HTML snippet that shows the backbone in 3Dmol.js (N, CA, C, O; Angstrom):
<script src="https://3Dmol.org/build/3Dmol-min.js"></script>
<div id="view" style="width:600px;height:400px;position:relative"></div>
<script>
const pdb = `
ATOM      1  N   MET A   1       0.842  -1.173   0.000  1.00  0.00           N
ATOM      2  CA  MET A   1       0.000   0.000   0.000  1.00  0.00           C
ATOM      3  C   MET A   1       0.888   1.238   0.000  1.00  0.00           C
ATOM      4  O   MET A   1       1.836   1.333   0.780  1.00  0.00           O
ATOM      5  N   MET A   2       0.579   2.173  -0.868  1.00  0.00           N
ATOM      6  CA  MET A   2       1.359   3.403  -0.936  1.00  0.00           C
ATOM      7  C   MET A   2       0.509   4.561  -0.429  1.00  0.00           C
ATOM      8  O   MET A   2      -0.696   4.626  -0.675  1.00  0.00           O
ATOM      9  N   THR A   3       1.152   5.456   0.270  1.00  0.00           N
ATOM     10  CA  THR A   3       0.468   6.652   0.737  1.00  0.00           C
ATOM     11  C   THR A   3       1.248   7.877   0.285  1.00  0.00           C
ATOM     12  O   THR A   3       2.453   7.803   0.043  1.00  0.00           O
ATOM     13  N   ASP A   4       0.567   8.981   0.174  1.00  0.00           N
ATOM     14  CA  ASP A   4       1.181  10.227  -0.223  1.00  0.00           C
ATOM     15  C   ASP A   4       1.449  11.029   1.050  1.00  0.00           C
ATOM     16  O   ASP A   4       0.538  11.647   1.602  1.00  0.00           O
ATOM     17  N   SER A   5       2.684  11.018   1.506  1.00  0.00           N
ATOM     18  CA  SER A   5       3.011  11.631   2.789  1.00  0.00           C
ATOM     19  C   SER A   5       2.906  13.145   2.753  1.00  0.00           C
ATOM     20  O   SER A   5       2.568  13.753   3.768  1.00  0.00           O
ATOM     21  N   ILE A   6       3.182  13.769   1.624  1.00  0.00           N
ATOM     22  CA  ILE A   6       3.079  15.223   1.522  1.00  0.00           C
ATOM     23  C   ILE A   6       1.612  15.638   1.540  1.00  0.00           C
ATOM     24  O   ILE A   6       1.258  16.621   2.190  1.00  0.00           O
ATOM     25  N   ALA A   7       0.762  14.908   0.840  1.00  0.00           N
ATOM     26  CA  ALA A   7      -0.674  15.200   0.863  1.00  0.00           C
ATOM     27  C   ALA A   7      -1.225  15.027   2.276  1.00  0.00           C
ATOM     28  O   ALA A   7      -2.061  15.815   2.718  1.00  0.00           O
ATOM     29  N   ASP A   8      -0.760  14.000   2.982  1.00  0.00           N
ATOM     30  CA  ASP A   8      -1.180  13.782   4.361  1.00  0.00           C
ATOM     31  C   ASP A   8      -0.751  14.952   5.243  1.00  0.00           C
ATOM     32  O   ASP A   8      -1.537  15.420   6.066  1.00  0.00           O
ATOM     33  N   LEU A   9       0.476  15.430   5.086  1.00  0.00           N
ATOM     34  CA  LEU A   9       0.984  16.564   5.851  1.00  0.00           C
ATOM     35  C   LEU A   9       0.140  17.809   5.594  1.00  0.00           C
ATOM     36  O   LEU A   9      -0.281  18.478   6.538  1.00  0.00           O
ATOM     37  N   LEU A  10      -0.106  18.121   4.334  1.00  0.00           N
ATOM     38  CA  LEU A  10      -0.881  19.311   3.982  1.00  0.00           C
ATOM     39  C   LEU A  10      -2.331  19.199   4.452  1.00  0.00           C
ATOM     40  O   LEU A  10      -2.931  20.199   4.847  1.00  0.00           O
ATOM     41  N   THR A  11      -2.894  17.998   4.413  1.00  0.00           N
ATOM     42  CA  THR A  11      -4.259  17.792   4.896  1.00  0.00           C
ATOM     43  C   THR A  11      -4.339  17.999   6.396  1.00  0.00           C
ATOM     44  O   THR A  11      -5.299  18.593   6.886  1.00  0.00           O
ATOM     45  N   ARG A  12      -3.351  17.521   7.132  1.00  0.00           N
ATOM     46  CA  ARG A  12      -3.334  17.748   8.585  1.00  0.00           C
ATOM     47  C   ARG A  12      -3.237  19.232   8.903  1.00  0.00           C
ATOM     48  O   ARG A  12      -3.908  19.722   9.812  1.00  0.00           O
ATOM     49  N   ILE A  13      -2.408  19.943   8.159  1.00  0.00           N
ATOM     50  CA  ILE A  13      -2.260  21.383   8.369  1.00  0.00           C
ATOM     51  C   ILE A  13      -3.574  22.090   8.042  1.00  0.00           C
ATOM     52  O   ILE A  13      -4.027  22.937   8.812  1.00  0.00           O
ATOM     53  N   ARG A  14      -4.188  21.753   6.911  1.00  0.00           N
ATOM     54  CA  ARG A  14      -5.442  22.384   6.500  1.00  0.00           C
ATOM     55  C   ARG A  14      -6.556  22.114   7.516  1.00  0.00           C
ATOM     56  O   ARG A  14      -7.299  23.030   7.871  1.00  0.00           O
ATOM     57  N   ASN A  15      -6.678  20.883   7.981  1.00  0.00           N
ATOM     58  CA  ASN A  15      -7.726  20.544   8.938  1.00  0.00           C
ATOM     59  C   ASN A  15      -7.514  21.259  10.271  1.00  0.00           C
ATOM     60  O   ASN A  15      -8.471  21.749  10.869  1.00  0.00           O
ATOM     61  N   ALA A  16      -6.272  21.321  10.738  1.00  0.00           N
ATOM     62  CA  ALA A  16      -5.989  22.009  11.998  1.00  0.00           C
ATOM     63  C   ALA A  16      -6.258  23.503  11.861  1.00  0.00           C
ATOM     64  O   ALA A  16      -6.728  24.140  12.804  1.00  0.00           O
ATOM     65  N   ASN A  17      -5.967  24.053  10.711  1.00  0.00           N
ATOM     66  CA  ASN A  17      -6.211  25.472  10.474  1.00  0.00           C
ATOM     67  C   ASN A  17      -7.707  25.777  10.439  1.00  0.00           C
ATOM     68  O   ASN A  17      -8.139  26.823  10.923  1.00  0.00           O
ATOM     69  N   ARG A  18      -8.489  24.877   9.877  1.00  0.00           N
ATOM     70  CA  ARG A  18      -9.933  25.085   9.794  1.00  0.00           C
ATOM     71  C   ARG A  18     -10.588  25.135  11.167  1.00  0.00           C
ATOM     72  O   ARG A  18     -11.516  25.912  11.386  1.00  0.00           O
ATOM     73  N   ILE A  19     -10.108  24.308  12.091  1.00  0.00           N
ATOM     74  CA  ILE A  19     -10.700  24.301  13.434  1.00  0.00           C
ATOM     75  C   ILE A  19      -9.920  25.194  14.388  1.00  0.00           C
ATOM     76  O   ILE A  19     -10.130  25.161  15.601  1.00  0.00           O
ATOM     77  N   GLU A  20      -9.011  25.995  13.824  1.00  0.00           N
ATOM     78  CA  GLU A  20      -8.259  27.008  14.544  1.00  0.00           C
ATOM     79  C   GLU A  20      -7.439  26.440  15.708  1.00  0.00           C
ATOM     80  O   GLU A  20      -7.404  27.021  16.793  1.00  0.00           O
ATOM     81  N   ARG A  21      -6.793  25.320  15.476  1.00  0.00           N
ATOM     82  CA  ARG A  21      -5.878  24.768  16.478  1.00  0.00           C
ATOM     83  C   ARG A  21      -4.563  25.511  16.414  1.00  0.00           C
ATOM     84  O   ARG A  21      -4.151  25.964  15.346  1.00  0.00           O
ATOM     85  N   ALA A  22      -3.900  25.639  17.555  1.00  0.00           N
ATOM     86  CA  ALA A  22      -2.622  26.356  17.619  1.00  0.00           C
ATOM     87  C   ALA A  22      -1.468  25.484  17.156  1.00  0.00           C
ATOM     88  O   ALA A  22      -0.433  25.999  16.736  1.00  0.00           O
ATOM     89  N   ALA A  23      -1.635  24.149  17.228  1.00  0.00           N
ATOM     90  CA  ALA A  23      -0.546  23.243  16.855  1.00  0.00           C
ATOM     91  C   ALA A  23      -1.136  21.924  16.373  1.00  0.00           C
ATOM     92  O   ALA A  23      -2.297  21.612  16.637  1.00  0.00           O
ATOM     93  N   VAL A  24      -0.317  21.158  15.664  1.00  0.00           N
ATOM     94  CA  VAL A  24      -0.732  19.840  15.182  1.00  0.00           C
ATOM     95  C   VAL A  24       0.488  18.925  15.176  1.00  0.00           C
ATOM     96  O   VAL A  24       1.607  19.380  14.938  1.00  0.00           O
ATOM     97  N   ASP A  25       0.274  17.637  15.438  1.00  0.00           N
ATOM     98  CA  ASP A  25       1.345  16.648  15.412  1.00  0.00           C
ATOM     99  C   ASP A  25       1.340  15.935  14.062  1.00  0.00           C
ATOM    100  O   ASP A  25       0.284  15.595  13.528  1.00  0.00           O
ATOM    101  N   VAL A  26       2.534  15.717  13.526  1.00  0.00           N
ATOM    102  CA  VAL A  26       2.679  15.032  12.242  1.00  0.00           C
ATOM    103  C   VAL A  26       3.819  14.023  12.336  1.00  0.00           C
ATOM    104  O   VAL A  26       4.758  14.230  13.104  1.00  0.00           O
ATOM    105  N   PRO A  27       3.756  12.932  11.567  1.00  0.00           N
ATOM    106  CA  PRO A  27       4.901  12.025  11.510  1.00  0.00           C
ATOM    107  C   PRO A  27       6.105  12.734  10.897  1.00  0.00           C
ATOM    108  O   PRO A  27       5.958  13.497   9.942  1.00  0.00           O
ATOM    109  N   ALA A  28       7.283  12.487  11.435  1.00  0.00           N
ATOM    110  CA  ALA A  28       8.492  13.201  11.008  1.00  0.00           C
ATOM    111  C   ALA A  28       9.299  12.385   9.998  1.00  0.00           C
ATOM    112  O   ALA A  28       9.579  11.206  10.214  1.00  0.00           O
ATOM    113  N   THR A  29       9.668  13.038   8.890  1.00  0.00           N
ATOM    114  CA  THR A  29      10.598  12.472   7.913  1.00  0.00           C
ATOM    115  C   THR A  29      11.474  13.609   7.394  1.00  0.00           C
ATOM    116  O   THR A  29      11.168  14.783   7.605  1.00  0.00           O
ATOM    117  N   HIS A  30      12.538  13.261   6.731  1.00  0.00           N
ATOM    118  CA  HIS A  30      13.429  14.281   6.173  1.00  0.00           C
ATOM    119  C   HIS A  30      12.728  15.089   5.074  1.00  0.00           C
ATOM    120  O   HIS A  30      12.927  16.298   4.959  1.00  0.00           O
ATOM    121  N   LEU A  31      11.916  14.413   4.279  1.00  0.00           N
ATOM    122  CA  LEU A  31      11.190  15.101   3.222  1.00  0.00           C
ATOM    123  C   LEU A  31      10.220  16.124   3.811  1.00  0.00           C
ATOM    124  O   LEU A  31      10.136  17.255   3.331  1.00  0.00           O
ATOM    125  N   LYS A  32       9.498  15.728   4.837  1.00  0.00           N
ATOM    126  CA  LYS A  32       8.553  16.648   5.476  1.00  0.00           C
ATOM    127  C   LYS A  32       9.288  17.804   6.138  1.00  0.00           C
ATOM    128  O   LYS A  32       8.775  18.923   6.172  1.00  0.00           O
ATOM    129  N   GLU A  33      10.476  17.552   6.663  1.00  0.00           N
ATOM    130  CA  GLU A  33      11.260  18.628   7.254  1.00  0.00           C
ATOM    131  C   GLU A  33      11.582  19.693   6.208  1.00  0.00           C
ATOM    132  O   GLU A  33      11.519  20.888   6.494  1.00  0.00           O
ATOM    133  N   ASN A  34      11.925  19.261   5.006  1.00  0.00           N
ATOM    134  CA  ASN A  34      12.214  20.214   3.924  1.00  0.00           C
ATOM    135  C   ASN A  34      10.967  21.003   3.522  1.00  0.00           C
ATOM    136  O   ASN A  34      11.042  22.209   3.288  1.00  0.00           O
ATOM    137  N   VAL A  35       9.829  20.326   3.443  1.00  0.00           N
ATOM    138  CA  VAL A  35       8.580  21.009   3.105  1.00  0.00           C
ATOM    139  C   VAL A  35       8.217  22.007   4.203  1.00  0.00           C
ATOM    140  O   VAL A  35       7.791  23.124   3.909  1.00  0.00           O
ATOM    141  N   LEU A  36       8.383  21.613   5.456  1.00  0.00           N
ATOM    142  CA  LEU A  36       8.054  22.497   6.571  1.00  0.00           C
ATOM    143  C   LEU A  36       8.967  23.710   6.623  1.00  0.00           C
ATOM    144  O   LEU A  36       8.529  24.797   6.999  1.00  0.00           O
ATOM    145  N   SER A  37      10.221  23.542   6.252  1.00  0.00           N
ATOM    146  CA  SER A  37      11.132  24.692   6.255  1.00  0.00           C
ATOM    147  C   SER A  37      10.698  25.722   5.204  1.00  0.00           C
ATOM    148  O   SER A  37      10.806  26.925   5.439  1.00  0.00           O
ATOM    149  N   VAL A  38      10.208  25.258   4.049  1.00  0.00           N
ATOM    150  CA  VAL A  38       9.703  26.178   3.029  1.00  0.00           C
ATOM    151  C   VAL A  38       8.434  26.868   3.525  1.00  0.00           C
ATOM    152  O   VAL A  38       8.276  28.075   3.337  1.00  0.00           O
ATOM    153  N   LEU A  39       7.528  26.117   4.158  1.00  0.00           N
ATOM    154  CA  LEU A  39       6.303  26.711   4.679  1.00  0.00           C
ATOM    155  C   LEU A  39       6.607  27.759   5.748  1.00  0.00           C
ATOM    156  O   LEU A  39       5.920  28.776   5.838  1.00  0.00           O
ATOM    157  N   LYS A  40       7.632  27.507   6.552  1.00  0.00           N
ATOM    158  CA  LYS A  40       8.021  28.475   7.582  1.00  0.00           C
ATOM    159  C   LYS A  40       8.628  29.733   6.951  1.00  0.00           C
ATOM    160  O   LYS A  40       8.306  30.850   7.358  1.00  0.00           O
ATOM    161  N   GLU A  41       9.497  29.555   5.968  1.00  0.00           N
ATOM    162  CA  GLU A  41      10.115  30.695   5.287  1.00  0.00           C
ATOM    163  C   GLU A  41       9.068  31.583   4.618  1.00  0.00           C
ATOM    164  O   GLU A  41       9.209  32.806   4.587  1.00  0.00           O
ATOM    165  N   GLU A  42       8.017  30.961   4.085  1.00  0.00           N
ATOM    166  CA  GLU A  42       6.973  31.708   3.389  1.00  0.00           C
ATOM    167  C   GLU A  42       5.915  32.269   4.327  1.00  0.00           C
ATOM    168  O   GLU A  42       5.032  33.006   3.887  1.00  0.00           O
ATOM    169  N   GLY A  43       5.989  31.933   5.618  1.00  0.00           N
ATOM    170  CA  GLY A  43       5.075  32.499   6.603  1.00  0.00           C
ATOM    171  C   GLY A  43       3.771  31.754   6.794  1.00  0.00           C
ATOM    172  O   GLY A  43       2.857  32.288   7.422  1.00  0.00           O
ATOM    173  N   PHE A  44       3.648  30.535   6.275  1.00  0.00           N
ATOM    174  CA  PHE A  44       2.420  29.782   6.438  1.00  0.00           C
ATOM    175  C   PHE A  44       2.322  29.127   7.812  1.00  0.00           C
ATOM    176  O   PHE A  44       1.220  28.914   8.318  1.00  0.00           O
ATOM    177  N   ILE A  45       3.458  28.806   8.419  1.00  0.00           N
ATOM    178  CA  ILE A  45       3.484  28.269   9.783  1.00  0.00           C
ATOM    179  C   ILE A  45       4.480  29.088  10.587  1.00  0.00           C
ATOM    180  O   ILE A  45       5.404  29.683  10.032  1.00  0.00           O
ATOM    181  N   LEU A  46       4.285  29.113  11.905  1.00  0.00           N
ATOM    182  CA  LEU A  46       5.208  29.848  12.761  1.00  0.00           C
ATOM    183  C   LEU A  46       6.503  29.085  12.977  1.00  0.00           C
ATOM    184  O   LEU A  46       7.594  29.628  12.802  1.00  0.00           O
ATOM    185  N   ASP A  47       6.373  27.822  13.359  1.00  0.00           N
ATOM    186  CA  ASP A  47       7.558  27.036  13.687  1.00  0.00           C
ATOM    187  C   ASP A  47       7.216  25.558  13.619  1.00  0.00           C
ATOM    188  O   ASP A  47       6.047  25.173  13.582  1.00  0.00           O
ATOM    189  N   TYR A  48       8.253  24.742  13.604  1.00  0.00           N
ATOM    190  CA  TYR A  48       8.066  23.297  13.669  1.00  0.00           C
ATOM    191  C   TYR A  48       9.203  22.688  14.472  1.00  0.00           C
ATOM    192  O   TYR A  48      10.319  23.207  14.490  1.00  0.00           O
ATOM    193  N   GLN A  49       8.907  21.596  15.126  1.00  0.00           N
ATOM    194  CA  GLN A  49       9.907  20.847  15.878  1.00  0.00           C
ATOM    195  C   GLN A  49       9.744  19.385  15.519  1.00  0.00           C
ATOM    196  O   GLN A  49       8.662  18.815  15.659  1.00  0.00           O
ATOM    197  N   LEU A  50      10.818  18.788  15.058  1.00  0.00           N
ATOM    198  CA  LEU A  50      10.778  17.370  14.704  1.00  0.00           C
ATOM    199  C   LEU A  50      11.719  16.614  15.622  1.00  0.00           C
ATOM    200  O   LEU A  50      12.703  17.165  16.116  1.00  0.00           O
ATOM    201  N   GLY A  51      11.404  15.342  15.846  1.00  0.00           N
ATOM    202  CA  GLY A  51      12.230  14.515  16.714  1.00  0.00           C
ATOM    203  C   GLY A  51      13.522  14.089  16.031  1.00  0.00           C
ATOM    204  O   GLY A  51      14.037  14.791  15.160  1.00  0.00           O
ATOM    205  N   GLU A  52      14.027  12.963  16.421  1.00  0.00           N
ATOM    206  CA  GLU A  52      15.299  12.442  15.925  1.00  0.00           C
ATOM    207  C   GLU A  52      15.185  11.761  14.569  1.00  0.00           C
ATOM    208  O   GLU A  52      16.139  11.133  14.109  1.00  0.00           O
ATOM    209  N   MET A  53      14.038  11.878  13.932  1.00  0.00           N
ATOM    210  CA  MET A  53      13.782  11.249  12.639  1.00  0.00           C
ATOM    211  C   MET A  53      13.780   9.725  12.718  1.00  0.00           C
ATOM    212  O   MET A  53      14.031   9.044  11.724  1.00  0.00           O
ATOM    213  N   ALA A  54      13.500   9.209  13.883  1.00  0.00           N
ATOM    214  CA  ALA A  54      13.357   7.761  14.018  1.00  0.00           C
ATOM    215  C   ALA A  54      11.993   7.354  13.456  1.00  0.00           C
ATOM    216  O   ALA A  54      11.091   8.183  13.333  1.00  0.00           O
ATOM    217  N   ARG A  55      11.860   6.117  13.130  1.00  0.00           N
ATOM    218  CA  ARG A  55      10.585   5.649  12.584  1.00  0.00           C
ATOM    219  C   ARG A  55       9.478   5.884  13.607  1.00  0.00           C
ATOM    220  O   ARG A  55       9.672   5.654  14.800  1.00  0.00           O
ATOM    221  N   ASP A  56       8.349   6.331  13.152  1.00  0.00           N
ATOM    222  CA  ASP A  56       7.184   6.635  13.988  1.00  0.00           C
ATOM    223  C   ASP A  56       7.418   7.810  14.932  1.00  0.00           C
ATOM    224  O   ASP A  56       6.689   7.964  15.912  1.00  0.00           O
ATOM    225  N   GLU A  57       8.410   8.630  14.658  1.00  0.00           N
ATOM    226  CA  GLU A  57       8.644   9.821  15.471  1.00  0.00           C
ATOM    227  C   GLU A  57       7.648  10.899  15.055  1.00  0.00           C
ATOM    228  O   GLU A  57       7.297  11.009  13.880  1.00  0.00           O
ATOM    229  N   GLN A  58       7.199  11.686  16.016  1.00  0.00           N
ATOM    230  CA  GLN A  58       6.229  12.740  15.744  1.00  0.00           C
ATOM    231  C   GLN A  58       6.888  14.103  15.801  1.00  0.00           C
ATOM    232  O   GLN A  58       7.855  14.302  16.536  1.00  0.00           O
ATOM    233  N   GLY A  59       6.377  15.022  15.043  1.00  0.00           N
ATOM    234  CA  GLY A  59       6.810  16.404  15.086  1.00  0.00           C
ATOM    235  C   GLY A  59       5.613  17.284  15.403  1.00  0.00           C
ATOM    236  O   GLY A  59       4.470  16.848  15.270  1.00  0.00           O
ATOM    237  N   ARG A  60       5.863  18.518  15.822  1.00  0.00           N
ATOM    238  CA  ARG A  60       4.783  19.438  16.169  1.00  0.00           C
ATOM    239  C   ARG A  60       4.938  20.724  15.380  1.00  0.00           C
ATOM    240  O   ARG A  60       6.024  21.299  15.310  1.00  0.00           O
ATOM    241  N   LEU A  61       3.822  21.175  14.777  1.00  0.00           N
ATOM    242  CA  LEU A  61       3.791  22.423  14.029  1.00  0.00           C
ATOM    243  C   LEU A  61       3.026  23.457  14.831  1.00  0.00           C
ATOM    244  O   LEU A  61       2.029  23.134  15.477  1.00  0.00           O
ATOM    245  N   SER A  62       3.485  24.695  14.794  1.00  0.00           N
ATOM    246  CA  SER A  62       2.782  25.798  15.448  1.00  0.00           C
ATOM    247  C   SER A  62       2.271  26.751  14.385  1.00  0.00           C
ATOM    248  O   SER A  62       2.977  27.061  13.426  1.00  0.00           O
ATOM    249  N   PHE A  63       1.045  27.213  14.558  1.00  0.00           N
ATOM    250  CA  PHE A  63       0.415  28.093  13.600  1.00  0.00           C
ATOM    251  C   PHE A  63       0.325  29.507  14.148  1.00  0.00           C
ATOM    252  O   PHE A  63       0.433  29.740  15.352  1.00  0.00           O
ATOM    253  N   ARG A  64       0.124  30.440  13.233  1.00  0.00           N
ATOM    254  CA  ARG A  64      -0.158  31.812  13.635  1.00  0.00           C
ATOM    255  C   ARG A  64      -1.527  31.837  14.293  1.00  0.00           C
ATOM    256  O   ARG A  64      -2.403  31.052  13.929  1.00  0.00           O
ATOM    257  N   PRO A  65      -1.723  32.731  15.260  1.00  0.00           N
ATOM    258  CA  PRO A  65      -3.067  32.824  15.834  1.00  0.00           C
ATOM    259  C   PRO A  65      -4.072  33.252  14.765  1.00  0.00           C
ATOM    260  O   PRO A  65      -3.758  34.082  13.912  1.00  0.00           O
ATOM    261  N   PRO A  66      -5.267  32.693  14.808  1.00  0.00           N
ATOM    262  CA  PRO A  66      -6.251  33.042  13.785  1.00  0.00           C
ATOM    263  C   PRO A  66      -6.705  34.486  13.941  1.00  0.00           C
ATOM    264  O   PRO A  66      -6.643  35.038  15.040  1.00  0.00           O
ATOM    265  N   PRO A  67      -7.157  35.100  12.862  1.00  0.00           N
ATOM    266  CA  PRO A  67      -7.655  36.466  12.974  1.00  0.00           C
ATOM    267  C   PRO A  67      -8.922  36.505  13.825  1.00  0.00           C
ATOM    268  O   PRO A  67      -9.681  35.536  13.865  1.00  0.00           O
ATOM    269  N   ILE A  68      -9.142  37.613  14.492  1.00  0.00           N
ATOM    270  CA  ILE A  68     -10.331  37.760  15.324  1.00  0.00           C
ATOM    271  C   ILE A  68     -11.530  37.975  14.406  1.00  0.00           C
ATOM    272  O   ILE A  68     -11.552  38.872  13.563  1.00  0.00           O
ATOM    273  N   ARG A  69     -12.500  37.137  14.601  1.00  0.00           N
ATOM    274  CA  ARG A  69     -13.709  37.237  13.780  1.00  0.00           C
ATOM    275  C   ARG A  69     -14.771  37.999  14.560  1.00  0.00           C
ATOM    276  O   ARG A  69     -14.983  37.760  15.749  1.00  0.00           O
ATOM    277  N   ARG A  70     -15.415  38.892  13.888  1.00  0.00           N
ATOM    278  CA  ARG A  70     -16.517  39.619  14.494  1.00  0.00           C
ATOM    279  C   ARG A  70     -17.812  39.082  13.919  1.00  0.00           C
ATOM    280  O   ARG A  70     -17.945  38.858  12.716  1.00  0.00           O
ATOM    281  N   ARG A  71     -18.744  38.888  14.802  1.00  0.00           N
ATOM    282  CA  ARG A  71     -20.057  38.444  14.343  1.00  0.00           C
ATOM    283  C   ARG A  71     -20.809  39.638  13.773  1.00  0.00           C
ATOM    284  O   ARG A  71     -20.810  40.733  14.336  1.00  0.00           O
ATOM    285  N   ARG A  72     -21.426  39.394  12.675  1.00  0.00           N
ATOM    286  CA  ARG A  72     -22.237  40.443  12.065  1.00  0.00           C
ATOM    287  C   ARG A  72     -23.660  40.333  12.597  1.00  0.00           C
ATOM    288  O   ARG A  72     -24.218  39.240  12.697  1.00  0.00           O
ATOM    289  N   SER A  73     -24.218  41.441  12.925  1.00  0.00           N
ATOM    290  CA  SER A  73     -25.621  41.428  13.349  1.00  0.00           C
ATOM    291  C   SER A  73     -26.442  42.063  12.226  1.00  0.00           C
ATOM    292  O   SER A  73     -26.092  43.113  11.686  1.00  0.00           O
ATOM    293  N   PHE A  74     -27.498  41.420  11.907  1.00  0.00           N
ATOM    294  CA  PHE A  74     -28.367  41.884  10.839  1.00  0.00           C
ATOM    295  C   PHE A  74     -29.669  42.373  11.436  1.00  0.00           C
ATOM    296  O   PHE A  74     -30.267  41.714  12.287  1.00  0.00           O
ATOM    297  N   ALA A  75     -30.085  43.498  10.995  1.00  0.00           N
ATOM    298  CA  ALA A  75     -31.370  44.032  11.437  1.00  0.00           C
ATOM    299  C   ALA A  75     -32.396  43.759  10.344  1.00  0.00           C
ATOM    300  O   ALA A  75     -32.233  44.148   9.188  1.00  0.00           O
ATOM    301  N   PHE A  76     -33.436  43.088  10.748  1.00  0.00           N
ATOM    302  CA  PHE A  76     -34.513  42.797   9.800  1.00  0.00           C
ATOM    303  C   PHE A  76     -35.640  43.761  10.058  1.00  0.00           C
ATOM    304  O   PHE A  76     -36.049  43.952  11.203  1.00  0.00           O
ATOM    305  N   SER A  77     -36.149  44.373   9.003  1.00  0.00           N
ATOM    306  CA  SER A  77     -37.266  45.289   9.203  1.00  0.00           C
ATOM    307  C   SER A  77     -38.471  44.837   8.441  1.00  0.00           C
ATOM    308  O   SER A  77     -39.514  45.489   8.490  1.00  0.00           O
TER     309      SER A  77
END
`;
const viewer = $3Dmol.createViewer("view");
viewer.addModel(pdb, "pdb");
viewer.setStyle({}, {cartoon: {color: "spectrum"}});
viewer.zoomTo();
viewer.render();
</script>
């Protein structure tokens, strides 16, 4: 069985961003480390920390705080 590890990484980031989580855990690999460094340089994530790159090692990503949303009130007449 083959899996797309980059798609999995981006999906985890997208899902965590949608529910406004401050951080998310991802499996750590050298390839993902390179992708995360580009995402950090471009400002999409704040920081990342990866373990020793051992098999089944987890890393943690930190996101920017979400923008403050204001509720709109509608007046019906």
